[in-house]
C-alpha positions in Angstrom: 158.3 56.4 77.5 156.3 58.9 79.6 153.3 60.9 78.7 153.4 62.8 75.5 156.8 61.2 74.5 159.0 62.9 77.1 161.6 60.1 77.1 164.4 61.9 75.3 165.7 65.4 74.7 166.4 66.2 71.0 167.3 69.8 70.5 167.8 72.6 73.1 167.3 76.2 72.1 169.6 78.9 73.3 167.0 81.6 73.6 163.3 81.8 72.8 161.2 84.9 73.6 158.1 84.4 75.7 156.4 86.9 73.4 156.7 84.5 70.4 153.2 84.1 69.0 153.9 80.5 68.1 153.6 79.5 71.8 150.3 79.0 73.7 149.6 80.8 77.0 151.0 77.9 79.1 154.1 77.7 77.0 154.7 81.5 77.3 154.3 81.2 81.1 156.9 78.4 81.1 159.3 80.6 79.2 158.7 83.6 81.5 159.4 81.4 84.5 162.8 80.4 83.2 162.0 77.1 81.5 163.7 76.3 78.2 162.0 74.8 75.2 163.2 71.4 74.1 162.1 70.4 70.6 161.3 66.8 70.3 159.4 65.2 67.4 158.0 62.6 69.9 156.7 65.2 72.4 153.2 66.6 72.5 153.1 69.6 70.1 156.7 68.7 69.2 158.3 70.4 72.2 158.4 70.5 76.0 159.9 72.8 78.6 162.5 72.0 81.3 164.1 73.9 84.2 166.6 72.4 86.6 165.9 68.9 85.1 162.2 69.1 85.8 159.4 69.3 83.2 156.8 72.1 83.0 153.2 70.9 83.6 150.5 72.4 81.3 147.5 70.7 82.8 148.0 68.6 85.9 144.7 66.8 85.7 145.3 65.7 82.1 148.9 64.7 82.9 147.9 62.6 85.9 145.2 60.9 83.7 147.7 60.2 80.9 150.2 58.7 83.3 147.7 56.9 85.5 148.9 58.8 88.5 146.6 60.2 91.2 148.9 62.3 93.4 151.4 65.1 93.1 154.2 63.1 94.8 154.2 60.5 92.0 154.5 63.3 89.5 157.5 64.8 91.3 159.1 61.4 91.3 158.5 61.2 87.5 160.4 64.5 87.0 157.6 67.0 86.8 157.8 70.4 88.4 154.7 70.3 90.5 155.8 73.2 92.7 156.1 75.5 89.7 152.7 74.4 88.4 151.0 75.6 91.6 153.2 78.7 92.1 152.5 79.9 88.5 148.8 79.4 88.3 
């Protein structure tokens, strides 16, 4: 299982507003950029965000530390959307 329990998708939502006050700033940014929320009881905060099969990154430094990865290429190989992280900062 990867960082924060991203191993499996549980429940996809059909539509979630980025203006929903239940989402933090990074999650709202993910929604505004076309990522969809996946509710998963094993994930950090019980949900994660996916677009085109790649996972949204909230904090790249913390994620690298959690996974024991020290470069962006390895994150890309693990299914994370590194390009979106830098484009949306």
